[in-house]
Residue frames as qw, qx, qy, qz and C-alpha x, y, z in Angstrom:
[[0.486, 0.261, 0.634, -0.542, 1.30, -0.94, 8.66],
 [0.633, 0.532, -0.160, -0.539, 0.44, -0.60, 4.96],
 [0.306, 0.426, -0.839, -0.145, 2.91, -3.38, 4.20],
 [0.204, -0.003, 0.919, -0.337, 1.31, -5.69, 6.76],
 [0.579, 0.417, 0.379, -0.588, -2.21, -4.96, 5.49],
 [0.533, 0.540, -0.474, -0.447, -1.01, -5.69, 1.96],
 [0.109, 0.251, -0.961, 0.037, 0.26, -9.09, 3.08],
 [0.385, 0.206, 0.748, -0.500, -3.06, -9.84, 4.75],
 [0.606, 0.518, 0.041, -0.602, -5.02, -8.88, 1.63],
 [0.431, 0.481, -0.703, -0.298, -2.82, -11.02, -0.62],
 [0.063, -0.125, 0.967, -0.214, -3.09, -14.00, 1.72],
 [0.495, 0.323, 0.586, -0.554, -6.89, -13.83, 1.99],
 [0.588, 0.549, -0.224, -0.550, -7.25, -13.47, -1.79],
 [0.248, 0.407, -0.865, -0.158, -5.10, -16.57, -2.33],
 [0.227, 0.014, 0.918, -0.324, -7.43, -18.72, -0.25],
 [0.273, -0.207, -0.680, -0.648, -10.53, -18.09, -2.38],
 [0.576, -0.510, -0.423, -0.479, -13.81, -19.27, -0.80],
 [0.769, -0.483, -0.363, 0.212, -12.09, -20.31, 2.45],
 [0.379, 0.605, -0.209, 0.668, -10.07, -17.11, 2.70],
 [0.364, -0.707, 0.225, -0.564, -11.17, -15.89, 6.11],
 [0.931, -0.349, 0.070, -0.085, -10.97, -19.31, 7.76],
 [0.852, 0.249, -0.129, 0.442, -7.54, -19.94, 6.26],
 [0.185, 0.669, -0.244, 0.677, -6.29, -16.58, 7.45],
 [0.603, -0.643, 0.146, -0.449, -7.69, -17.10, 10.95],
 [0.975, -0.209, 0.010, 0.078, -5.69, -20.32, 11.30],
 [0.617, 0.583, -0.277, 0.450, -2.32, -18.76, 10.47],
 [0.669, -0.410, -0.319, 0.532, 0.38, -18.39, 13.17],
 [0.123, -0.958, 0.010, 0.259, 1.59, -15.02, 14.40],
 [0.694, 0.615, -0.110, 0.358, 4.37, -13.64, 12.22],
 [0.726, -0.364, -0.185, 0.554, 7.69, -13.37, 14.02],
 [0.383, 0.308, 0.078, 0.867, 8.66, -10.12, 12.33],
 [0.290, -0.790, -0.312, -0.440, 5.85, -8.35, 14.19],
 [0.688, -0.714, -0.085, 0.097, 7.87, -8.70, 17.40],
 [0.719, 0.161, -0.041, 0.674, 11.27, -7.66, 16.07],
 [0.253, -0.900, -0.160, 0.315, 12.47, -4.61, 17.95],
 [0.610, 0.428, 0.125, 0.654, 14.26, -2.36, 15.52],
 [0.293, -0.361, -0.211, 0.860, 15.84, 0.92, 16.65],
 [0.246, 0.867, 0.413, -0.131, 13.58, 3.88, 15.98],
 [0.418, -0.134, 0.271, 0.857, 14.98, 6.32, 13.44],
 [0.259, 0.804, 0.347, -0.408, 13.39, 9.59, 12.44],
 [0.435, 0.121, 0.495, 0.742, 13.89, 10.37, 8.75],
 [0.130, 0.849, 0.356, -0.369, 12.80, 13.92, 7.99],
 [0.354, -0.242, 0.488, 0.761, 14.05, 14.82, 4.51],
 [0.458, 0.599, 0.043, -0.655, 12.49, 16.96, 1.78],
 [0.573, 0.152, 0.723, 0.355, 11.84, 15.51, -1.65],
 [0.320, 0.679, -0.117, -0.650, 11.88, 17.30, -5.03],
 [0.888, 0.418, 0.183, -0.058, 11.40, 15.68, -8.46],
 [0.713, 0.603, -0.220, 0.282, 14.75, 14.51, -9.81],
 [0.190, -0.800, 0.468, -0.323, 16.57, 15.25, -6.57],
 [0.625, 0.173, -0.745, 0.158, 18.98, 12.46, -5.50],
 [0.736, -0.613, -0.276, -0.076, 18.43, 10.95, -2.08],
 [0.168, -0.842, 0.456, -0.233, 20.80, 12.15, 0.68],
 [0.426, 0.343, -0.822, 0.159, 23.59, 9.71, 1.65],
 [0.001, -0.030, 0.875, -0.482, 22.32, 6.98, 3.97],
 [0.554, 0.224, 0.303, -0.742, 18.66, 7.53, 3.04],
 [0.214, 0.077, 0.940, 0.255, 16.80, 4.58, 1.53],
 [0.413, -0.054, -0.365, -0.833, 13.90, 4.89, -0.85],
 [0.357, 0.121, 0.811, -0.447, 10.67, 3.55, 0.56],
 [0.204, -0.148, -0.746, -0.616, 8.20, 1.83, -1.75],
 [0.326, 0.208, 0.585, -0.713, 4.61, 2.61, -0.82],
 [0.326, 0.477, 0.807, 0.118, 1.27, 1.56, -2.22],
 [0.239, 0.898, 0.362, -0.077, -0.17, 3.93, -4.82],
 [0.510, 0.645, 0.006, 0.570, 1.48, 6.90, -6.47],
 [0.536, -0.467, -0.245, 0.659, 3.89, 9.11, -4.58],
 [0.144, 0.974, 0.163, -0.066, 3.47, 12.87, -4.74],
 [0.692, 0.503, -0.118, 0.504, 6.48, 14.53, -6.36],
 [0.089, 0.626, -0.323, 0.704, 7.06, 17.12, -3.60],
 [0.693, -0.524, -0.467, 0.166, 7.65, 16.48, 0.09],
 [0.097, 0.660, -0.283, 0.689, 8.38, 19.30, 2.49],
 [0.707, -0.375, -0.556, 0.223, 9.29, 18.67, 6.12],
 [0.125, -0.750, 0.271, -0.591, 9.78, 20.50, 9.38],
 [0.680, -0.139, -0.655, 0.300, 11.44, 19.04, 12.45],
 [0.356, -0.746, 0.128, -0.548, 10.61, 20.18, 15.97],
 [0.598, 0.029, -0.700, 0.390, 12.44, 19.13, 19.14],
 [0.482, -0.691, 0.050, -0.536, 11.51, 19.42, 22.78],
 [0.521, 0.068, -0.746, 0.410, 13.19, 18.40, 26.04],
 [0.536, -0.631, -0.042, -0.559, 11.30, 18.26, 29.33],
 [0.031, 0.399, -0.804, 0.439, 12.54, 17.30, 32.77],
 [0.439, -0.267, -0.858, 0.004, 11.13, 14.38, 34.71],
 [0.108, -0.284, -0.553, 0.776, 10.41, 16.83, 37.53],
 [0.316, 0.205, -0.086, -0.922, 8.12, 18.89, 35.29],
 [0.748, 0.115, -0.360, -0.546, 6.49, 15.87, 33.65],
 [0.403, -0.316, 0.823, -0.245, 6.29, 12.89, 36.05],
 [0.520, 0.290, 0.803, 0.024, 3.75, 11.22, 33.72],
 [0.060, 0.271, -0.443, -0.852, 3.13, 11.94, 30.03],
 [0.556, 0.505, 0.621, -0.224, -0.08, 11.99, 27.98],
 [0.068, -0.211, 0.565, 0.795, -0.05, 12.16, 24.17],
 [0.529, 0.562, 0.535, -0.342, -3.19, 12.91, 22.15],
 [0.218, -0.231, 0.625, 0.713, -2.82, 12.55, 18.39],
 [0.600, 0.509, 0.059, -0.615, -5.11, 13.69, 15.59],
 [0.904, 0.315, 0.286, 0.039, -5.35, 11.45, 12.50],
 [0.699, 0.652, -0.112, 0.271, -2.25, 10.93, 10.32],
 [0.084, -0.794, 0.525, -0.295, 0.22, 11.23, 13.20],
 [0.894, 0.018, -0.439, 0.092, 2.44, 8.25, 14.06],
 [0.410, -0.790, 0.340, -0.303, 4.00, 7.74, 17.50],
 [0.826, 0.145, -0.483, 0.254, 7.10, 5.80, 18.57],
 [0.447, -0.794, 0.260, -0.319, 8.18, 5.65, 22.23],
 [0.768, 0.201, -0.532, 0.295, 11.41, 4.10, 23.53],
 [0.619, -0.779, 0.023, -0.097, 12.10, 3.74, 27.26],
 [0.691, 0.379, -0.389, 0.477, 15.59, 4.08, 28.64],
 [0.604, -0.492, -0.347, 0.522, 17.75, 5.04, 31.63],
 [0.226, 0.371, 0.088, 0.896, 17.25, 8.78, 31.56],
 [0.131, -0.462, -0.579, 0.659, 15.79, 11.57, 33.70],
 [0.233, 0.447, -0.020, -0.864, 14.20, 13.65, 30.97],
 [0.651, 0.522, 0.546, -0.075, 11.84, 13.41, 28.00],
 [0.134, -0.402, 0.483, 0.766, 13.22, 14.00, 24.52],
 [0.596, 0.593, 0.489, -0.233, 10.78, 14.66, 21.65],
 [0.115, -0.276, 0.564, 0.770, 11.56, 14.73, 17.95],
 [0.520, 0.569, 0.553, -0.317, 8.62, 15.51, 15.71],
 [0.194, -0.111, 0.609, 0.761, 8.74, 15.44, 11.92],
 [0.483, 0.605, 0.363, -0.518, 5.87, 17.27, 10.22],
 [0.313, -0.063, 0.736, 0.596, 5.47, 16.35, 6.56],
 [0.513, 0.604, 0.237, -0.561, 3.48, 17.73, 3.66],
 [0.425, 0.016, 0.757, 0.496, 3.20, 16.11, 0.23],
 [0.446, 0.696, 0.278, -0.489, 1.75, 17.59, -2.95],
 [0.729, 0.502, 0.355, 0.301, 1.87, 17.89, -6.71],
 [0.329, 0.770, -0.085, 0.540, 3.60, 21.24, -6.30],
 [0.412, 0.086, -0.531, 0.736, 5.85, 22.82, -3.71],
 [0.296, -0.293, 0.110, -0.902, 3.05, 25.19, -2.74],
 [0.800, -0.277, -0.350, -0.402, 0.65, 22.28, -2.10],
 [0.739, -0.055, -0.566, 0.360, 3.26, 20.45, -0.03],
 [0.189, 0.159, -0.412, 0.877, 3.88, 23.54, 2.11],
 [0.527, -0.330, -0.097, -0.777, 0.13, 24.06, 2.59],
 [0.859, -0.242, -0.435, -0.122, -0.22, 20.53, 3.92],
 [0.581, 0.104, -0.523, 0.615, 2.89, 20.96, 6.05],
 [0.111, -0.356, 0.240, -0.896, 1.38, 23.98, 7.84],
 [0.723, -0.346, -0.200, -0.564, -1.54, 21.83, 9.03],
 [0.870, -0.164, -0.427, 0.183, 0.69, 19.45, 11.02],
 [0.015, 0.705, -0.386, 0.595, 2.03, 20.61, 14.39],
 [0.623, -0.249, -0.660, 0.338, 3.04, 19.59, 17.91],
 [0.210, -0.683, 0.114, -0.690, 1.98, 21.49, 21.02],
 [0.501, -0.134, -0.747, 0.416, 2.39, 21.05, 24.77],
 [0.397, -0.633, 0.029, -0.664, 0.21, 22.13, 27.68],
 [0.646, -0.524, 0.453, -0.321, 1.51, 20.90, 31.03],
 [0.454, -0.281, 0.842, 0.077, 1.97, 17.13, 30.85],
 [0.697, 0.503, 0.498, -0.117, -0.14, 16.85, 27.66],
 [0.127, -0.385, 0.566, 0.718, 1.52, 16.78, 24.23],
 [0.656, 0.541, 0.420, -0.318, -0.83, 17.06, 21.25],
 [0.292, -0.115, 0.674, 0.669, -0.16, 16.20, 17.63],
 [0.398, 0.601, 0.332, -0.608, -2.47, 18.24, 15.44],
 [0.303, 0.145, 0.717, 0.611, -3.70, 17.78, 11.87],
 [0.128, -0.183, -0.332, -0.917, -6.28, 19.51, 9.70],
 [0.616, -0.110, 0.188, -0.757, -9.30, 17.90, 11.38],
 [0.798, -0.015, 0.547, -0.252, -11.27, 14.64, 11.44],
 [0.878, 0.370, 0.280, 0.119, -9.59, 12.25, 9.03],
 [0.395, -0.536, 0.350, 0.659, -6.91, 14.82, 8.21],
 [0.574, 0.733, -0.105, -0.349, -6.33, 16.13, 4.68],
 [0.930, 0.168, 0.173, 0.279, -4.51, 13.83, 2.32],
 [0.522, 0.687, -0.127, 0.489, -0.94, 15.02, 2.07],
 [0.114, -0.714, 0.424, -0.546, -0.19, 15.95, 5.66],
 [0.892, -0.291, -0.345, 0.029, 1.19, 13.68, 8.38],
 [0.134, -0.808, 0.469, -0.330, 3.50, 13.66, 11.37],
 [0.858, -0.018, -0.481, 0.180, 5.87, 11.26, 13.08],
 [0.354, -0.807, 0.301, -0.365, 6.77, 11.65, 16.77],
 [0.763, 0.101, -0.559, 0.309, 9.74, 9.89, 18.37],
 [0.471, -0.782, 0.165, -0.372, 9.91, 10.02, 22.19],
 [0.567, 0.192, -0.684, 0.416, 12.91, 8.93, 24.23],
 [0.568, -0.646, -0.105, -0.499, 11.34, 8.43, 27.65],
 [0.201, -0.436, 0.769, -0.422, 12.35, 7.55, 31.21],
 [0.420, -0.042, -0.879, -0.222, 11.47, 3.86, 31.31],
 [0.241, -0.332, -0.817, 0.406, 9.89, 4.16, 34.76],
 [0.186, 0.232, 0.159, -0.941, 7.58, 7.11, 33.94],
 [0.452, 0.448, 0.750, -0.178, 3.90, 6.38, 33.11],
 [0.058, 0.181, -0.481, -0.856, 2.68, 7.06, 29.57],
 [0.477, 0.510, 0.653, -0.292, -0.83, 7.36, 28.13],
 [0.044, -0.179, 0.561, 0.807, -1.43, 7.60, 24.37],
 [0.520, 0.560, 0.533, -0.364, -4.69, 8.41, 22.60],
 [0.075, -0.297, 0.613, 0.728, -4.44, 7.98, 18.82],
 [0.664, 0.426, 0.221, -0.573, -7.01, 7.95, 16.03],
 [0.876, 0.475, 0.083, -0.018, -5.61, 6.95, 12.65],
 [0.328, 0.757, -0.538, 0.173, -1.86, 6.73, 13.30],
 [0.873, -0.083, -0.463, 0.130, 0.02, 3.66, 14.51],
 [0.387, -0.804, 0.347, -0.290, 1.56, 3.56, 17.99],
 [0.861, 0.122, -0.440, 0.225, 4.66, 1.58, 18.98],
 [0.421, -0.804, 0.304, -0.290, 6.14, 1.40, 22.49],
 [0.795, 0.221, -0.506, 0.251, 9.40, -0.33, 23.53],
 [0.583, 0.108, -0.532, 0.605, 11.18, -1.09, 26.81],
 [0.306, -0.579, 0.125, -0.745, 8.95, 0.59, 29.38],
 [0.332, -0.094, -0.860, 0.375, 8.71, -0.53, 33.03],
 [0.218, 0.170, 0.399, -0.874, 6.11, 2.04, 34.13],
 [0.479, 0.494, 0.679, -0.255, 2.39, 1.72, 33.31],
 [0.006, -0.141, 0.554, 0.820, 1.58, 2.09, 29.61],
 [0.438, 0.528, 0.639, -0.347, -1.93, 2.82, 28.37],
 [0.024, -0.176, 0.566, 0.805, -2.63, 2.98, 24.63],
 [0.513, 0.544, 0.568, -0.346, -5.98, 3.67, 22.98],
 [0.049, 0.397, -0.575, -0.714, -5.68, 3.32, 19.21],
 [0.660, 0.267, 0.574, -0.404, -9.09, 2.05, 18.17],
 [0.725, 0.644, 0.073, -0.235, -8.71, 2.41, 14.39],
 [0.425, 0.740, -0.520, 0.042, -5.00, 1.59, 14.05],
 [0.866, 0.024, -0.451, 0.215, -2.25, -0.75, 15.15],
 [0.387, -0.818, 0.337, -0.259, -0.75, -0.66, 18.64],
 [0.838, 0.205, -0.445, 0.241, 2.54, -2.49, 19.24],
 [0.451, -0.787, 0.328, -0.264, 3.99, -2.91, 22.74],
 [0.854, 0.253, -0.412, 0.195, 7.30, -4.76, 23.01],
 [0.628, 0.076, -0.509, 0.584, 9.46, -5.73, 25.98],
 [0.316, -0.624, 0.137, -0.702, 7.52, -3.90, 28.67],
 [0.413, 0.010, -0.837, 0.359, 7.64, -5.12, 32.27],
 [0.145, 0.072, 0.515, -0.842, 4.90, -3.18, 34.05],
 [0.416, 0.502, 0.656, -0.380, 1.19, -2.62, 33.63],
 [0.002, -0.081, 0.590, 0.804, -0.09, -2.49, 30.04],
 [0.421, 0.546, 0.624, -0.369, -3.60, -1.61, 28.94],
 [0.017, -0.298, 0.538, 0.789, -3.84, -1.48, 25.14],
 [0.558, 0.532, 0.591, -0.237, -6.87, -1.26, 22.86],
 [0.047, 0.487, -0.477, -0.730, -6.56, -1.06, 19.09],
 [0.784, 0.369, -0.184, -0.464, -7.79, -2.31, 15.77],
 [0.892, 0.156, -0.383, 0.184, -4.80, -4.68, 15.80],
 [0.431, -0.815, 0.352, -0.164, -2.61, -5.17, 18.89],
 [0.797, 0.283, -0.470, 0.254, 0.85, -6.79, 19.05],
 [0.498, -0.774, 0.306, -0.241, 2.51, -7.60, 22.37],
 [0.812, 0.204, -0.481, 0.259, 5.79, -9.30, 23.31],
 [0.180, -0.684, 0.467, -0.530, 7.18, -9.75, 26.79],
 [0.567, 0.006, -0.804, 0.179, 7.77, -12.03, 29.76],
 [0.265, -0.358, -0.666, 0.598, 6.26, -10.14, 32.69],
 [0.125, -0.113, -0.055, -0.984, 3.63, -7.58, 33.60],
 [0.307, 0.460, 0.709, -0.437, -0.05, -7.02, 34.23],
 [0.004, -0.148, 0.573, 0.806, -1.36, -6.92, 30.69],
 [0.468, 0.536, 0.610, -0.349, -4.83, -6.26, 29.25],
 [0.056, -0.200, 0.593, 0.778, -5.19, -6.31, 25.46],
 [0.507, 0.533, 0.617, -0.278, -8.32, -5.84, 23.34],
 [0.082, -0.255, 0.557, 0.786, -8.73, -5.52, 19.58],
 [0.644, 0.426, 0.146, -0.618, -11.52, -4.99, 17.09],
 [0.730, 0.468, -0.448, -0.218, -9.60, -7.18, 14.64],
 [0.919, 0.007, -0.362, 0.155, -6.74, -9.38, 15.86],
 [0.434, -0.819, 0.369, -0.073, -4.16, -9.75, 18.61],
 [0.807, 0.353, -0.416, 0.225, -0.66, -11.16, 18.18],
 [0.573, -0.754, 0.283, -0.154, 1.20, -12.23, 21.34],
 [0.746, 0.330, -0.513, 0.269, 4.72, -13.56, 21.84],
 [0.664, -0.727, 0.151, -0.091, 5.72, -14.64, 25.34],
 [0.472, 0.728, -0.473, 0.151, 9.50, -14.57, 25.44],
 [0.101, -0.455, 0.810, -0.356, 10.25, -16.75, 28.48],
 [0.394, -0.117, -0.905, -0.106, 9.21, -20.25, 29.55],
 [0.232, -0.572, -0.697, 0.364, 7.36, -18.62, 32.46],
 [0.008, 0.632, 0.215, 0.744, 5.25, -15.47, 32.33],
 [0.299, -0.250, -0.595, 0.703, 5.43, -13.48, 35.54],
 [0.216, 0.163, 0.128, -0.954, 2.14, -11.70, 36.14],
 [0.487, 0.465, 0.697, -0.245, -1.18, -11.82, 34.32],
 [0.030, 0.196, -0.531, -0.824, -2.30, -11.41, 30.73],
 [0.467, 0.511, 0.656, -0.301, -5.80, -11.07, 29.27],
 [0.001, -0.255, 0.538, 0.804, -6.12, -10.89, 25.47],
 [0.456, 0.511, 0.690, -0.236, -9.53, -10.60, 23.82],
 [0.038, 0.282, -0.467, -0.838, -10.17, -9.96, 20.12],
 [0.695, 0.375, 0.218, -0.574, -13.15, -10.05, 17.82],
 [0.792, 0.480, -0.349, -0.139, -11.04, -11.89, 15.25],
 [0.882, 0.047, -0.408, 0.232, -8.02, -14.21, 15.77],
 [0.436, -0.820, 0.365, -0.065, -5.83, -14.28, 18.85],
 [0.844, 0.381, -0.328, 0.186, -2.46, -15.63, 17.73],
 [0.563, -0.763, 0.311, -0.065, 0.09, -16.70, 20.32],
 [0.693, 0.454, -0.513, 0.224, 3.75, -17.75, 20.07],
 [0.693, -0.659, 0.240, -0.167, 5.14, -19.62, 23.09],
 [0.044, 0.580, -0.813, 0.003, 8.50, -21.28, 23.82],
 [0.688, 0.023, -0.686, -0.236, 8.30, -25.05, 23.35],
 [0.465, -0.125, -0.762, 0.433, 9.04, -25.59, 27.05],
 [0.256, -0.461, 0.031, -0.849, 6.44, -23.06, 28.22],
 [0.299, -0.122, -0.869, 0.375, 5.41, -23.84, 31.81],
 [0.195, 0.094, 0.378, -0.900, 2.89, -21.19, 32.88],
 [0.249, 0.452, 0.854, -0.072, -0.77, -22.32, 32.89],
 [0.181, 0.165, -0.189, -0.951, -3.22, -20.60, 30.55],
 [0.445, 0.460, 0.733, -0.231, -6.80, -20.77, 29.32],
 [0.051, 0.074, -0.509, -0.856, -8.28, -20.16, 25.87],
 [0.401, 0.453, 0.639, -0.474, -11.97, -19.50, 25.25],
 [0.093, 0.118, -0.620, -0.770, -13.63, -19.98, 21.83],
 [0.646, 0.114, 0.064, -0.752, -17.08, -20.49, 20.36],
 [0.949, 0.180, -0.134, -0.224, -16.43, -23.92, 18.79],
 [0.825, -0.400, 0.331, 0.224, -13.89, -26.67, 19.57],
 [0.766, 0.354, 0.259, 0.470, -12.36, -26.38, 16.10],
 [0.154, 0.933, -0.002, 0.325, -11.61, -22.71, 16.75],
 [0.491, -0.764, 0.414, 0.055, -8.87, -23.62, 19.22],
 [0.845, 0.466, -0.221, 0.143, -5.73, -24.63, 17.34],
 [0.521, -0.750, 0.402, 0.064, -2.63, -25.81, 19.20],
 [0.845, 0.477, -0.199, 0.139, 0.56, -26.72, 17.31],
 [0.039, -0.747, 0.590, -0.304, 3.18, -27.12, 20.05],
 [0.408, 0.194, -0.879, 0.152, 4.81, -30.03, 21.89],
 [0.089, 0.042, 0.764, -0.637, 2.58, -29.61, 24.94],
 [0.496, -0.063, -0.294, -0.815, -0.74, -29.70, 23.05],
 [0.583, -0.169, -0.787, -0.114, -1.54, -33.20, 24.34],
 [0.290, -0.217, -0.679, 0.638, -1.68, -31.74, 27.87],
 [0.255, -0.047, -0.004, -0.966, -4.44, -29.25, 27.01],
 [0.052, 0.368, 0.914, -0.163, -7.87, -30.19, 28.34],
 [0.199, -0.213, -0.311, -0.905, -11.23, -28.84, 27.17],
 [0.033, 0.435, 0.828, -0.352, -14.66, -28.37, 28.71],
 [0.026, -0.585, -0.495, -0.642, -17.88, -26.66, 27.73],
 [0.138, -0.338, -0.484, 0.795, -18.92, -23.60, 29.71],
 [0.392, 0.611, 0.289, -0.624, -22.40, -22.54, 28.62],
 [0.724, 0.669, 0.125, -0.114, -22.24, -21.74, 24.91],
 [0.251, 0.838, -0.485, 0.016, -18.43, -21.49, 24.90],
 [0.958, -0.008, -0.210, 0.198, -15.51, -23.93, 25.07],
 [0.278, -0.882, 0.372, -0.079, -12.65, -23.50, 27.51],
 [0.878, 0.262, -0.311, 0.253, -9.25, -25.07, 26.80],
 [0.482, -0.835, 0.246, -0.101, -6.89, -25.30, 29.78],
 [0.716, 0.376, -0.475, 0.346, -3.16, -25.94, 29.93],
 [0.704, -0.695, -0.138, 0.034, -2.16, -26.72, 33.53],
 [0.333, 0.773, -0.417, 0.342, 1.56, -26.23, 32.89],
 [0.437, 0.187, -0.730, 0.490, 3.61, -26.59, 36.06],
 [0.473, -0.637, -0.609, 0.000, 0.68, -25.64, 38.28],
 [0.417, -0.081, -0.293, 0.856, 2.46, -22.51, 39.49],
 [0.183, 0.140, 0.104, -0.967, -0.54, -20.22, 38.92],
 [0.547, 0.450, 0.588, -0.390, -4.29, -20.38, 38.27],
 [0.483, 0.250, 0.640, 0.542, -4.82, -21.07, 34.53],
 [0.164, 0.867, 0.457, 0.115, -7.11, -18.04, 34.22],
 [0.334, -0.748, 0.079, 0.567, -4.23, -15.68, 34.99],
 [0.039, -0.320, 0.589, 0.741, -3.27, -15.96, 31.31],
 [0.485, 0.498, 0.651, -0.303, -6.45, -15.80, 29.29],
 [0.007, -0.161, 0.575, 0.802, -6.90, -15.75, 25.50],
 [0.389, 0.486, 0.689, -0.371, -10.40, -15.21, 24.11],
 [0.191, 0.188, -0.467, -0.842, -12.04, -14.97, 20.69],
 [0.511, 0.290, 0.691, -0.422, -15.75, -15.69, 20.38],
 [0.628, 0.664, 0.088, -0.395, -15.98, -14.98, 16.65],
 [0.577, 0.650, -0.490, -0.062, -12.76, -16.46, 15.30],
 [0.907, 0.025, -0.377, 0.188, -9.82, -18.54, 16.56],
 [0.420, -0.810, 0.408, -0.009, -7.22, -18.81, 19.30],
 [0.868, 0.409, -0.244, 0.137, -4.05, -20.22, 17.70],
 [0.566, -0.730, 0.373, 0.088, -1.06, -21.42, 19.76],
 [0.831, 0.484, -0.200, 0.186, 2.28, -22.03, 18.02],
 [0.776, -0.397, 0.007, 0.490, 5.89, -22.56, 19.08],
 [0.112, 0.978, -0.115, -0.135, 8.19, -19.55, 18.84],
 [0.103, -0.707, 0.680, 0.166, 11.42, -21.55, 18.54]]
């Protein structure tokens, strides 16, 4: 997330006086939708200590504390005990969920503490923990905002057909390959949902979604990035953001859609089918409609930004 925000800041700075407008017109970045295997790295760090074999150094913004102390916790729960899972995360906890063909829940949690001394790092480490009460798993930190130096990373291997609800504050959430309902509330952070096939309800500061089917509702205080991976989307999708809604579609995309913006110039279409998009004014707003193959009402796929842009680009 820090890397992405750095790219955004550099891009806006490069545009000078027209920075925000230039940024709002950019296409969605393909790398946002790349599904990489989740891997939990939970390794201590000491000044001058060589990295363990297979571990890569990660460059982060700002200075890196010399000491890192970690603790890994694991938990396995049966599907019978937990038919549906809820995760509630305090600030500074990051969550990754991968659906698969399994009958149980597998949790790996890495608590981390950083500091200028080993004692500081261990103090921060003690403030990060995972707990479970019934079907609720909580990730705990020091309090509102967390103390600098403590964080956690949770990796969940989940039954793909078991419902999941996630409430997060200041830690990114990423969900892959679920067929059951997924609900994510991550108001101040990034929520990424890839290759889901069921019901999705996601609210975040930034929301990324990729898929070809489902009943999907997305809302963001900043921006939404969408990639539809098939020439037809099976289901419905509603994406509303206060800033840009960026969409990548196959060049031969057939499913009808609508886009709603405040001004005609705020709808930007750069695909082969753009000439087939029609516009009309609806009160103070402008509605752009692509009829596609006529297989569904255009409003079933709905993109909306009243303060910025809706941008449609080809994904291939």
